[in-house]
C-alpha positions in Angstrom: 115.3 87.3 97.8 118.4 89.7 97.2 119.9 91.3 100.0 120.2 94.7 98.4 116.5 94.7 96.9 115.4 93.7 100.7 117.2 96.7 102.2 116.2 98.8 99.2 112.4 97.7 100.0 113.1 98.6 103.7 114.5 102.3 103.0 111.4 102.6 101.1 109.2 101.6 103.6 110.8 103.8 106.2 110.8 106.7 103.6 107.0 105.9 103.1 105.7 106.3 106.9 108.4 109.0 107.4 106.3 111.2 104.8 102.6 109.5 106.5 104.2 110.7 109.7 105.0 114.5 108.3 101.3 114.4 106.5 99.3 113.5 109.4 101.3 116.6 111.2 100.0 118.4 109.2 96.6 117.0 108.1 93.7 119.0 109.6 91.6 116.5 111.3 87.5 116.6 110.7 85.5 117.7 113.6 84.8 114.1 114.3 88.3 113.4 114.8 89.7 116.7 116.0 88.9 116.6 119.4 90.9 113.5 120.4 94.0 113.0 121.5 94.9 110.1 119.6 95.7 112.5 116.4 98.2 114.1 118.1 100.2 110.9 118.5 99.6 109.8 115.0 102.7 111.2 113.4 104.5 109.7 116.1 103.5 106.5 115.4 104.7 106.5 111.6 107.6 107.6 112.6 108.3 105.0 115.0 107.4 102.6 112.3 109.5 104.1 109.9 112.7 103.9 112.7 111.8 99.8 112.9 111.8 99.5 109.3 115.5 101.2 109.4 116.5 98.8 112.0 115.1 96.0 110.1 117.2 96.8 107.4 120.0 96.5 109.2 119.0 93.2 111.5 117.4 92.0 108.2 114.3 90.2 110.2 111.2 92.1 111.7 111.4 89.5 114.5 115.1 90.0 115.3 116.3 91.3 118.0 112.9 90.7 120.4 112.4 94.1 120.9 111.5 95.0 117.4 109.1 92.9 117.3 107.5 94.2 120.5 108.0 97.8 119.0 106.2 96.9 115.3 103.5 95.3 117.3 102.8 98.1 119.5 102.7 100.3 116.7 100.3 98.2 114.7 98.2 98.2 117.5 98.5 102.1 117.8 97.0 102.5 114.4 94.3 99.9 114.8 92.9 101.6 118.0 93.4 105.0 116.2 91.4 103.8 113.3 88.9 102.4 115.4 88.7 105.7 117.5 88.1 107.2 114.2 85.4 105.2 113.2 83.3 105.2 116.4 84.1 109.2 115.9 82.5 109.0 112.5 79.6 107.1 113.5 80.1 104.0 111.3 80.9 101.0 113.2 
């Protein structure tokens, strides 16, 4: 793929995650989710994931350096467990 396209795409992803961080920061959570501490960390998770895309933009790979892969994996795991907590709280399994 074209290097300029890939770099631009990573920048777009970073902006998207930043916007999601802002939206979740000001999101008024439904009652089933409002009492959990996960909601407070969701914007931070999105922001960190956006930063990983900026790093990926410079390194050219999501798996290099090794700690970038670990950080991305941690973010995805956090999103999964947050989603799971929301599902349990909403009564759907």
